[in-house]
Every structure is written in structure tokens, then in C-alpha cells.
GUMIBA-187768 format. One line per field, with one value per residue: residue in three letters; x negated, y, z negated of N, C-alpha, C, CB in turn; residue number from 0. Coordinates in steps of 0.001 Angstrom, whole numbers, padded with zeros to 6 digits. Each point is the difference from the previous one (the first is absolute). Glycine has a CB too. Layout:
sefi	c(ala ...)
nu	c(X ...)
nv	c(Y ...)
nw	c(Z ...)
cau	c(X ...)
cav	c(Y ...)
caw	c(Z ...)
cu	c(X ...)
cv	c(Y ...)
cw	c(Z ...)
cbu	c(X ...)
cbv	c(Y ...)
cbw	c(Z ...)
lotor	c(NUM ...)
***
This chain:
sefi	c(met his glu ile glu thr his asp lys ile leu glu gly cys glu ser leu phe met lys tyr gly ile arg ser val thr met asp asp ile ala arg his leu ser val ser lys lys thr leu tyr gln his phe ala asp lys asp asp leu val tyr lys met ser glu leu tyr leu glu arg thr phe arg gln tyr glu glu ile glu lys ser ser lys asn ser ile asp glu leu ser lys ile ser val cys met lys his asp leu glu lys leu asn pro ser met leu phe asp leu his lys tyr his pro lys ser trp gly leu tyr asn glu his lys ile lys ile ile ser his ser val val arg asn ile arg gln gly ile glu asp gly tyr tyr arg ala glu ile asn pro glu ile met ala met ala arg leu ile leu ile glu thr ala phe asn pro glu leu phe pro lys asp arg phe asn phe ile glu val gln thr gln leu phe asp met phe val his gly leu cys thr glu lys gly lys arg leu tyr gln lys tyr lys glu val thr thr pro asn)
nu	c(056131 -001439 -001778 -000009 001086 -002222 -002997 000456 001089 -002966 -000284 002848 001248 -003915 000384 001314 -000038 -001819 000388 000257 -002276 -002669 -001189 000740 002817 000683 000069 -000401 002097 -000918 001416 003145 001087 -001821 -000494 001995 -003198 -000211 -002699 000926 -000363 -004048 -001320 001283 -002506 -001645 -002232 000431 000973 -002482 001970 001305 -004050 -001021 002875 -001177 -002881 001500 003106 -001391 -002395 002471 001279 -003773 -000102 002849 000235 -002800 000387 001940 -002498 -000371 002680 001297 -002085 001103 -003828 -000187 004145 002324 -000941 000217 002991 001467 -002971 001279 002393 -000775 -000554 002192 001437 -001300 000133 004069 -000315 -002745 000940 -003608 000003 000824 -002953 -001150 001548 -002869 -002256 000147 000319 -000446 -003666 002306 001345 -004274 -001604 002559 000599 -002432 000954 000686 -002890 -002566 001754 001734 -001626 -003495 001801 002286 -004630 -002128 002572 001184 -003106 000661 003375 -001153 -002903 000435 001729 -003063 001478 -002690 -001134 -000901 -000589 002978 -001729 003127 -001841 -000056 003432 000209 -000956 001309 002413 -000985 -000490 002362 001178 -002337 000196 002343 -000085 -003151 002723 -003716 001374 003272 000332 003288 -000084 -001098 002058 003873 -000827 000102 -001705 -001677 001512 000504 -003763 -001631 001087 -000850 -002979 000365 000491 -001549 -002454 001454 001108 -001494 001538 001507 000710 001673 002873 000887 000858 001993 002802 001637 001902 002614 000888 001130 001400 003719 -000875)
nv	c(084587 001883 -002786 001786 -002288 -002545 001169 -000100 -002311 -001067 002380 -000831 -004237 000976 001339 -003414 -002868 -000107 -000637 -003285 -001891 001784 001729 -003150 000379 001804 -001000 003520 -002632 002638 002075 -001576 000015 003644 001426 -001678 000293 -001617 -000814 001894 001218 -000529 -000122 002652 000936 -001073 000601 -001398 -001329 003109 002824 000056 001272 003470 001389 -000563 001259 002608 -000032 000170 002015 002223 -001176 000271 002978 000876 -001283 002998 002869 -000247 -001395 002224 002062 -001905 000903 002490 -001334 -001966 -001340 000676 -002282 -002325 -000124 -000184 -002227 -000703 -000118 -000106 -002357 -000460 000660 -001887 -001638 -000138 -000522 -002735 -003488 000752 -001362 002977 001149 -002880 001431 002501 -002242 -002643 001672 002773 -000616 001778 -001093 -000010 003498 002855 -000683 001492 002379 -000008 000200 002428 002131 000816 000227 001723 002838 -000589 -000954 002777 001109 -001466 000111 004347 000849 -001412 002972 003128 -000592 -001624 -003246 -001837 -000276 003342 -003683 -000781 -000725 003302 -001922 -002647 -000259 -001046 -003067 -000842 000306 -002083 -002840 000618 -000526 -002607 -000732 000165 -001763 -001236 -002557 -000057 002580 -001136 -003469 002659 -001220 002273 002579 -000086 000041 001962 -001526 000077 002853 000623 -001149 001764 002622 -000293 000150 002573 001562 -001201 000862 003428 -000134 002201 -001690 002428 -003255 -001534 003299 000169 -003437 -000889 002765 -001534 -003524 002178 000335 -001900 -002116 -001487 000533)
nw	c(050342 000315 000645 -001425 -001715 000703 -000484 -002590 000419 -000009 -003054 -001282 000668 -000481 -003359 -000648 001222 -001406 -003286 000983 001781 -000093 001857 -000483 -000007 003038 002897 001276 -001678 -003049 002839 002063 -002754 -001836 002542 000739 002076 002727 -000486 002302 -001838 -000173 002869 000635 -001509 001039 003447 -001697 -002324 000953 000648 -002559 -000708 001707 000395 -003029 -000353 000864 -001716 -002050 -000699 000523 -003194 -001236 001918 -000011 -002202 000002 001291 -002349 -001822 001207 -001262 -004106 -001969 -002241 001726 002643 -001868 002054 002364 -002257 -001690 002099 000608 -002271 000509 002475 -000751 -000256 003584 001041 -002326 000262 002293 000281 000923 -001312 002645 000941 -001328 000249 002335 001025 000967 002233 003171 000942 000655 001039 -003149 -000786 002103 -000837 -002659 000306 -000300 -002058 -001894 002258 -000032 -001224 -002520 -000263 -000576 -002778 -001787 002017 -000231 -002110 -000925 000764 -001595 -002529 000037 000187 -001109 -002065 001713 000192 -002112 000458 -000114 001430 003330 000602 001584 -002374 000863 002236 000292 -002508 001625 002699 -002020 -000914 003441 001665 -003402 -000300 003092 -000266 000261 -000627 -001925 -000054 000184 001278 -002374 -002133 001737 -002803 004209 -002876 -001120 002889 000504 -002868 -000599 001355 -000858 -003276 000496 000437 -001806 -000937 002645 -000633 -003503 -000910 -002842 002735 002310 -001622 000589 002759 000370 -004055 000848 002407 -001336 -000330 003538 001644 -002345 001030 -002779)
cau	c(-000487 -001052 -001570 -000528 000901 000185 -001341 000163 000862 -001554 -001073 -000358 000913 -001015 -000851 000136 -000755 -001232 -000148 000422 -000609 -001092 -000042 000032 001103 000857 -000243 000853 001687 000804 000053 001116 001735 000843 001040 001288 -000626 -000433 -001364 -000020 000345 -001153 -000892 000354 -000664 -001918 -000301 -000553 000274 -001147 000923 001581 -000234 -000662 001431 000291 -001203 -000409 001115 -000175 -001286 000068 001026 -000334 -000554 000576 000953 -000864 -000097 000846 -000699 -001523 000082 000446 -000814 -000309 -001793 -000979 000146 001367 -000278 -000095 001118 001466 -000220 000081 001791 -000086 -001152 000916 001151 -000523 -000627 001229 000431 -001092 -000194 -001147 -000877 -000434 -001042 -000691 000981 -000409 -000966 -000274 000739 000405 -001325 -000148 001198 -000252 -000663 000318 -000041 -001658 000232 001264 -000163 -001255 000601 001288 000148 -001379 -000219 001248 -000246 -001252 000704 000253 -000974 -000974 000740 000540 -000901 000569 000519 -000494 000682 -001257 -001550 -000932 -001051 000417 -000709 001368 000331 -000203 001253 001243 -000426 000513 001711 000270 -000537 001137 001233 000223 000140 001245 000846 -000848 000706 -000745 -000545 001463 000536 001158 000153 -000629 -000707 001395 -000755 000262 -001024 -002013 -000406 000343 -001025 -001281 000176 -000169 -001474 -000710 -000060 -000922 -001561 -000542 000250 -000782 001093 001198 000269 000953 001141 000803 000885 000652 000740 000600 000415 001109 000383 000258 000015 001471 -000088)
cav	c(000871 000759 -000677 000738 -000726 -001355 000399 -000025 -001002 -001714 -000209 000280 -001636 -001029 000890 -000768 -001095 000065 000306 -000587 -001401 -000230 000608 -001786 -000914 000128 -000690 001216 -000364 000435 001586 -000203 -000301 001114 001119 -000781 000281 -000853 -000332 001395 001498 000207 000012 001247 001099 -000742 -000991 -000699 -000314 000692 000951 000173 000322 001047 001383 000134 000097 001786 000128 -000288 000906 001484 000478 000078 001307 000838 -000648 000598 001348 000855 -000535 000634 001374 000059 -000528 001383 -000028 -001490 -000999 000042 -000805 -001132 -000459 -000302 -001717 -000873 -000525 -000193 -001424 -001542 000249 -001122 -001852 -000671 -000112 -000705 -001090 000098 -000164 000441 000471 -001277 -000908 001323 000353 -001608 -000133 001109 001251 001611 000938 000088 000469 000636 -000253 000066 001637 000613 -000110 001007 000854 000499 -000731 000126 001212 001023 -000022 000925 001176 -000520 -000335 001139 000801 -000645 000301 001243 000453 -000519 -001110 -001279 000006 001144 -000775 -000603 -000353 -000564 -000530 -001572 000103 -000282 -001149 -000991 -000305 -000274 -001451 -000774 -000017 -001364 -001166 -000301 -001626 -000822 -001185 -001340 000413 000180 -001418 000220 -000884 000078 002129 001364 000697 001501 000858 000158 001331 001252 -000171 000577 001342 000247 -000166 001041 001346 000344 000100 001425 001110 000345 -000288 001291 -000627 -001898 000553 000479 -001029 -000961 001138 000455 -001626 -000570 000528 -000781 -001001 -000352 -000523)
caw	c(-000125 001150 -000511 -001236 -001024 -000350 -000456 -001726 -000881 000107 -001200 -001213 -000560 000153 -001459 -000899 000509 000132 -002009 -000948 000102 000968 001580 001010 -000495 000779 001756 000836 000205 -001775 -000477 000948 -000505 -000360 000102 000922 001117 000738 -000071 001053 -000559 -000530 000947 000627 -000962 -000800 000702 -001142 -001349 -000492 000535 -000745 -001499 -000339 000255 -001214 -000913 -000008 -001009 -001038 -000187 -000023 -001353 -001629 -000363 -000793 -001560 -000915 000143 -000948 -001794 000211 000122 -000830 -001059 -000909 -000300 000927 -001144 000220 001407 000139 -000324 001163 000712 -000626 000492 001686 -000194 -000627 001166 001299 000107 000021 001144 000837 -000477 -000216 000936 001537 000271 000788 000832 000844 000058 000280 000618 001021 -000131 000175 -001238 -001419 000257 -000565 -001474 -000219 000524 -001125 -001450 -000145 -000214 -000444 -001260 -000319 000013 -001278 -001395 -000595 -000712 -000970 -001498 -000214 -000388 -001697 -000635 -000265 -001262 -001471 000161 000114 -000120 001529 001160 000714 001540 000561 001073 -001082 -000342 001325 000113 -001102 -000078 001311 -000355 -001290 000462 000888 -000905 -000402 000535 000406 -000666 -001011 -001460 -001063 000815 -000327 -000815 -001811 -000123 -000429 001229 -000533 -001487 000349 000390 -001204 -000611 000778 -000176 -001335 -000016 001133 -001497 -001601 000569 000171 -000756 -001212 -000945 000285 000779 -000932 -000792 001143 001180 -000824 -000168 001063 -000476 -001638 000884 001440 -000502 -000704 -001329)
cu	c(-000895 -001557 -000326 000676 -000070 -001353 -000255 000627 -001210 -001067 000657 001107 -001299 -000780 000617 000355 -001350 -000538 000515 -000760 -001047 -000044 000001 001116 001067 -000310 000891 001088 000549 000329 001196 001006 -000322 000024 001521 -000306 -000824 -001077 -000470 000037 -001733 -001067 000085 -000966 -001319 -000689 -000100 000368 -001424 000279 000700 -001283 -001330 000376 -000117 -001332 000068 001166 -000468 -001237 000404 001237 -001018 -000453 000835 000513 -001331 -000894 000853 -000358 -000161 000425 000996 -000428 -000327 -002248 -000019 000864 001271 000310 -000166 000891 001554 -000556 000086 001418 000467 -000477 000617 001471 -000358 -000554 001197 000257 -001549 -000353 -001736 -001006 -000026 -000759 -001109 000835 -000973 -001421 -000833 000515 000093 -001129 000102 001046 -001128 -001126 000916 000552 -001081 -000063 000375 -000961 -001618 000388 000621 -000509 -001495 000371 001114 -000942 -001446 000598 000423 -001168 -000854 000700 000164 -001711 -000402 000595 -000345 001081 -000887 -001001 -000782 -000816 000009 -000340 001520 000257 -000145 001796 000670 000190 000182 001494 000582 -000368 000895 000975 -000355 -000080 000888 001101 -000185 000602 -000997 -000248 001589 001098 001537 000705 -000928 000083 002327 -000591 -000229 -000763 -001531 -000344 000123 -001458 -001439 -000046 -000034 -001574 -000501 000004 -000689 -001432 000076 000640 -000773 000805 001001 000540 001081 001208 000982 000748 000440 001337 001398 001449 001369 001112 000745 000392 001811 -000857 000180)
cv	c(000883 -000523 000550 -000792 -001481 -000263 000283 -000749 -001597 000420 -000098 -001322 -000309 000022 -001329 -001493 -000651 -000064 -001239 -001333 -000142 000713 -001521 -000766 000582 000493 001374 -000938 000444 001482 000066 -000361 001027 001283 000289 000569 -000823 -000159 000455 001031 -000036 -000470 001072 001462 -000002 -001079 -000944 -000448 001139 001586 000308 000677 001456 001273 -000225 000318 001377 000858 000184 000606 001318 000375 000097 001481 000806 000288 000973 001339 000731 -000831 000907 001368 -000006 000281 001551 -000146 -001427 -001229 -000454 -000855 -001469 -000897 -000610 -000786 -001014 -000651 000066 -001062 -001060 -000221 -001006 -001110 -000785 -000477 -001031 -001675 -000088 -000367 000764 001175 -000683 000024 001332 -000336 -001379 000456 000975 000679 001253 000314 -000133 001033 001733 000195 000526 001251 000826 000007 000723 001461 001659 000268 000047 001517 000853 -000809 000903 000769 000003 -000235 001652 001282 -000258 000545 001524 000543 -001074 -001526 -001376 000277 000810 -000976 -001036 000108 000319 -000992 -002031 -000240 -000505 -001240 -000836 -000368 -000440 -001156 -000429 -000130 -000969 -000961 -000494 -000824 -000511 -001020 -000859 000650 -000040 -000817 000721 -000468 000059 001338 000212 000746 001562 000345 -000020 001113 001313 -000184 000938 001473 000555 000161 001433 001410 000026 000015 001627 000875 000838 -000091 001377 -000560 -001269 000986 000272 -001455 -001401 000976 -000151 -001880 000358 000044 -000484 -001398 -000415 -000556 -001692)
cw	c(000311 -000436 -000700 -001237 -000038 -000340 -001573 -000760 -000258 -000989 -001116 -000870 -000176 -001789 -000984 -000297 -000763 -001740 -000310 000592 000519 001386 000536 000157 001304 001902 000508 -000068 -001797 000261 001253 -001260 -001546 000133 000655 001116 001193 -000035 001145 -000344 -000900 000803 001101 -000410 000162 001403 -000311 -001364 -000133 000495 -000865 -001157 -000137 000422 -001318 -000831 000302 -000347 -001345 -000722 000092 -001530 -001749 -000093 -000058 -001359 -000847 -000259 -001198 -001084 -000280 -000574 -001466 -001460 -000364 -000382 000547 -001358 000243 001232 -000474 -000946 000597 001108 -000431 -000308 001050 000328 000050 000817 001140 -000294 -000563 000841 001174 -000669 -000017 001033 001272 000319 000127 000895 001310 000765 000789 001563 001025 000195 000216 -001035 -001352 000256 -000382 -001446 -000449 -000389 -000913 -001139 000221 000112 -000738 -001541 -000466 -000450 -001152 -001500 -000087 -000489 -000591 -000722 000135 -000227 -001358 -000673 -000015 -000745 -001816 -000307 000186 -000664 001323 000154 000632 001990 000587 001026 -000246 -000125 001244 001024 -001232 -000178 001236 000090 -000633 001061 001131 -000919 -000645 001250 001074 -000571 -000146 -001286 -001028 000376 -000250 -001439 -001341 000149 000094 000803 -000628 -000806 000200 000596 -001125 -001227 000042 -000140 -001640 -000356 000412 -000714 -001183 000509 000395 -001070 -000834 -001256 000548 001189 -000550 -000808 000956 001245 -000930 -000551 001448 000273 -000738 000970 001349 -000406 -000685 -000801 -000042)
cbu	c(000880 001643 -000831 -000238 001487 001975 -000079 -000131 003023 -000200 -001690 -000833 002453 -000445 000205 000180 000972 000188 000628 002349 001683 000035 -001615 -001988 -000490 001046 000098 -001601 -000217 -001649 -002988 -001263 000909 000088 -002162 002018 000183 001327 000152 000843 003662 001037 -000055 002523 001553 001083 -000582 -001139 001430 -001736 000022 002697 000671 -001466 002022 002058 -001537 -001671 001346 001318 -001545 -000550 002562 -000893 -001727 000067 001388 000263 -000366 002030 -001184 -001140 -000314 000827 -001029 003672 -000732 -003730 -001433 000158 -001328 -002125 -001485 001352 -001110 -002058 000638 -000321 -001443 -000930 000356 -000476 -002857 000624 002021 -001168 002579 000886 000082 001892 000974 -001002 003393 001202 000527 000590 000708 002248 -001163 -000693 003255 000726 -001424 -000199 001123 -000988 000678 002602 001804 -001500 -000456 001895 002154 -001605 -001021 003657 001353 -001636 000152 001858 -000653 -001640 000859 002151 -000454 -000138 002096 -000731 001745 000352 000262 -000245 -001027 001504 -002336 000393 -000935 -002845 -000295 -000375 -001404 -001877 000315 -000149 -002131 -000280 000999 -000979 -001465 -000577 001624 -001925 002169 -001429 -002475 -000394 -001926 -000153 000797 -001904 -004118 000879 001297 001921 001694 -000441 000751 003465 001305 000058 001379 002255 -000039 000955 001932 001566 -000487 -000319 001503 -001368 -001587 -001139 -002290 -002749 -001297 -002014 -001696 -002466 -002678 -003128 -002672 -000803 -001595 -001815 -003060 002219 000971)
cbv	c(-001019 002548 -000689 002505 001808 -000677 000953 001698 001140 -000660 001190 003159 -000970 000510 003565 002027 001116 001425 002713 001446 -000699 -002086 002675 -000488 -000269 000404 -003494 001574 -002722 -001574 001170 -000933 -003412 -001273 000495 -000318 001530 000233 -001818 -000815 000160 -000026 -002264 -001274 -000175 -000648 000988 000978 -003073 -002301 -000618 -002568 -003203 -001454 000052 -001496 -002243 -000219 -001361 -001772 -001541 000221 -001727 -002650 -000304 -000187 -003548 -002071 -000364 001034 -001756 -001291 000649 -000986 -002720 -000112 001609 001356 000999 002281 002020 000719 001361 002363 000607 001010 000561 001979 000861 000440 002700 001581 000288 000952 002853 002777 -000963 -000196 -001906 -000960 001418 -001507 -001348 001787 001909 -001949 -001171 000302 -001380 000413 -001019 -002509 -002392 -000024 -001871 -001523 -000580 -001131 -002565 -001728 -002251 -001418 -001626 -001836 -000487 000035 -002566 -000096 000598 -000700 -003559 -001112 000305 -003110 -002317 -000286 001110 003071 001646 -000601 -002494 002798 000762 000116 -002299 001941 002871 000624 001878 002346 000929 000909 001763 001920 000221 001196 002392 000628 000514 002263 000450 001245 000203 -001351 001974 002361 -002725 000009 -001154 -001984 001011 000132 -001571 -000038 -000928 -002252 -001028 -000273 -002078 -001817 -000265 -001298 -002661 -001288 000167 -001436 -002834 -000264 -001123 001477 -001385 002336 001022 -002391 000983 002599 000792 -001616 001641 002354 -001274 001296 000964 001321 000595 -000381 002452)
cbw	c(-000755 000316 001421 001251 000285 001421 002327 000252 001405 003030 000897 000556 001357 003322 000349 -000093 002038 002689 -000678 -000862 000062 -001126 000034 -000816 -003234 -002758 000052 001816 002331 -002021 -001098 002596 001114 -001023 -000135 -001484 -001640 000969 -001352 001171 -000437 -001982 -000600 -000016 -001642 -003525 000772 001158 -000482 000131 001860 000607 -000692 -000122 002269 000434 -000015 001949 001344 000794 000952 003399 001584 -000515 000780 001797 000382 000241 002639 001362 -000169 002377 003124 001690 000795 -001767 -002503 001167 -001726 -001085 001369 000899 -001122 -000276 000852 -000571 -001550 000454 -001411 -002819 -000470 001214 -000650 -001043 -000798 000585 000846 -002018 -001035 000483 -000761 -001542 -001791 -001875 -002129 -002660 -001655 -000610 000635 002703 000857 -001107 001654 002075 000027 001681 001952 000768 -000992 001042 000745 001773 000634 001758 002677 001612 -000510 001298 000796 000951 000044 001421 002059 000543 000393 001247 002316 -001129 000925 002037 -001378 -000442 -000953 -002568 -000212 -000556 001425 -002095 -001701 000040 001632 -001104 -001615 000845 -000117 -002719 -000780 002107 -000082 -001749 -000924 000318 000888 001882 001123 -000369 -000649 002438 002077 -000763 002757 -002558 002260 000218 -001930 000554 002360 000179 000293 001742 002344 -000422 000635 002330 000434 -001974 001200 002553 000232 001367 -002424 -000874 001094 -001169 -001787 -000379 002562 -000740 -001335 001226 -000517 -002822 -001238 001475 -000282 001486 -000831)
lotor	c(0 1 2 3 4 5 6 7 8 9 10 11 12 13 14 15 16 17 18 19 20 21 22 23 24 25 26 27 28 29 30 31 32 33 34 35 36 37 38 39 40 41 42 43 44 45 46 47 48 49 50 51 52 53 54 55 56 57 58 59 60 61 62 63 64 65 66 67 68 69 70 71 72 73 74 75 76 77 78 79 80 81 82 83 84 85 86 87 88 89 90 91 92 93 94 95 96 97 98 99 100 101 102 103 104 105 106 107 108 109 110 111 112 113 114 115 116 117 118 119 120 121 122 123 124 125 126 127 128 129 130 131 132 133 134 135 136 137 138 139 140 141 142 143 144 145 146 147 148 149 150 151 152 153 154 155 156 157 158 159 160 161 162 163 164 165 166 167 168 169 170 171 172 173 174 175 176 177 178 179 180 181 182 183 184 185 186 187 188 189 190 191 192 193 194 195 196 197 198 199 200 201 202 203 204 205 206)
***
């Protein structure tokens, strides 16, 4: 197999394992077995597990950026964009073990720094832009400070990943994220915005 193909195959394979089981519980041996390659092959492409996690994080965040960029371009208005983000978020969360972000924070500080850089520069910018547009269109309340609400959205995302606040034996992770997202949206919206958001939800939510 070509070197670039092997490199990409390793990143793709380890991402699926990390998403399913979290990062800490997956060893280099597990990755090698999952991909039917030798550990020697892994170390030919990555210095260690931390390096592998960092490269995987780069790829994942770049893909996420492109995904949300496409949502922005294809949306008719700010509420349509939020509705599409909600659908996209649920789809992504179905594949994600909540412990992944916790593991990233605790055991892979370099990759966590990459995530923090992404959320501040990309997610925060996107939320601020969306809120300003929504205020201009009359869908969001005019008195809202976009920068404060963007930070609140980031805090809500990370709060749902905290196992001390939302232990897995008591809470469904997707339900927590979904309800926090809906709470955020309803806090933004005027009555006009709420009606439109509900209309989009009825179209995108399966019976």
C-alpha cells in the first residue's frame, strides 16, 4: 500500500476507535489489530500515540470546519443554519463517546490546545456571525451581546461532556446536548424566530 494511503488509513481507523471507545482505553496494539498492520508500521508514520492523536485531531477539526462552512453557504437564513447545525450535531454525537473530549483534555494537552484554538477562532466566530445576522433579520433579540452568547454556547458544549455533571448512568449524552442546544436557541429568539425554528424542526425531526 502507498505510504500516503497507509498514513490516511491509520488516521481513519484510529478515529473510529477513539470515537467509539474514547482515547485513553485504546492502545497502539488495539489500533494495529483493528487495521491489520504491525506496530512497526504505526511507528513509521507516527512518533507515538500522542502524535497520532494530534494528527487525527487536525484532520477531524479541518473536516468539521469544512462541514460547517458548507452549512453556512447553503442556509437561507440564521434560523435555517441553526436547524441544520442541530441535525449535523445529532448525527456526529451518535458516533461519539463522551469520554473522548475528557481524555483529550486530561492526557493530550497539545491536541487539547488545538481544539481550544479551533473552538475560539472557528466556532466562536461562526456563532457571533450567525447571531448578528439573526438580529438584523429580526429572528434574535436585539439586546443580545453576540460575543457573550458565543462564549455561553462554547461553555454549554463542554458542560455536556463533563461526566461529573452528567454521569452516563443517569443521562443520555445526545439528549443533554440536544436540550442544551434548544435552550440556547430559544434564549436567542424573538417570537418570530421561535416560530421559524419550530417549523424547521418539524421538517427535520423524524416521526
